[in-house]
Structure formats: C-alpha cells, structure tokens
C-alpha positions as CSV (number, residue, x, y, z in Angstrom):
1,M,0.0,0.0,0.0
2,G,2.9,2.3,0.8
3,A,4.3,1.9,-2.7
4,M,1.0,2.8,-4.3
5,L,0.6,5.8,-2.1
6,C,4.1,6.9,-3.1
7,A,3.1,6.5,-6.8
8,F,0.0,8.5,-6.3
9,T,2.1,11.2,-4.6
10,F,4.5,11.3,-7.5
11,F,1.8,11.6,-10.1
12,A,-0.2,14.2,-8.2
13,L,2.8,16.3,-7.6
14,R,3.7,16.1,-11.2
15,L,0.2,17.2,-12.2
16,L,0.2,20.1,-9.7
17,L,3.6,21.3,-10.8
18,R,2.9,21.1,-14.5
19,L,-0.5,23.0,-14.7
20,D,-0.5,26.7,-15.4
21,E,-4.0,28.2,-15.3
22,L,-5.4,24.8,-16.3
23,Q,-3.2,24.6,-19.4
24,P,-0.7,21.8,-19.6
25,L,2.9,22.7,-20.0
26,A,5.6,20.9,-22.0
27,P,7.4,18.3,-20.0
28,D,10.8,19.1,-18.5
29,A,13.4,17.1,-16.6
30,L,11.6,17.4,-13.2
31,S,8.3,16.1,-14.6
32,L,10.1,13.2,-16.4
33,M,11.8,12.2,-13.1
34,L,8.5,12.3,-11.2
35,D,6.9,10.2,-13.9
36,T,9.8,7.7,-13.7
37,G,9.5,7.6,-9.9
38,G,5.7,7.0,-10.1
39,F,6.1,4.3,-12.7
40,L,8.8,2.5,-10.6
41,S,6.6,2.8,-7.5
42,L,3.7,1.2,-9.5
43,V,5.9,-1.7,-10.6
44,I,7.2,-2.3,-7.1
45,G,3.7,-2.1,-5.6
46,G,2.3,-4.5,-8.2
47,W,5.1,-7.0,-7.7
48,L,4.6,-6.9,-3.9
49,G,0.8,-7.3,-4.3
50,G,1.3,-10.3,-6.6
51,K,3.8,-11.8,-4.1
52,L,1.2,-11.5,-1.3
53,V,-1.6,-13.1,-3.3
54,Y,0.2,-15.8,-5.3
55,G,3.2,-16.4,-3.0
56,Y,1.5,-16.3,0.4
57,G,-2.1,-16.8,-0.5
58,V,-3.4,-13.7,1.2
59,G,-7.2,-13.2,0.5
60,Q,-7.7,-16.7,-0.6
61,D,-10.1,-19.3,1.0
62,Q,-8.3,-22.0,2.9
63,E,-10.2,-25.2,2.0
C-alpha cells in the first residue's frame, strides 16, 4: 500500500507542478523524473501485491 501511495504522490505532484492556469505545459526534466518515480513505484507495488496473493495466498479461501 505504501508503494501505491508513493506512486499517487509522485503523479499528483507532477500534475500540480505542470499546470499553469489549467493549461498543460511541456514536460521538463523534473516532470520526467516524477513520472519515472511514479512508474517504478507502481511496478514495485504490483510486484509486492502479486507476491502477497500468489506467493503467500493472502485473501484466498483456505479449504
């Protein structure tokens, strides 16, 4: 959950920094770094979530 919250923070920060009077601005180095950080956080969160479900069986019925 922490990785997904981190990704949300990266993408929300990028959105807030790149809007100028509701007009999108061209990407710069900072916005590309925030996008990369958000993407990596999504990948890590997805991997950890898959590990919980498929590796440890979290959320599955124990029959």
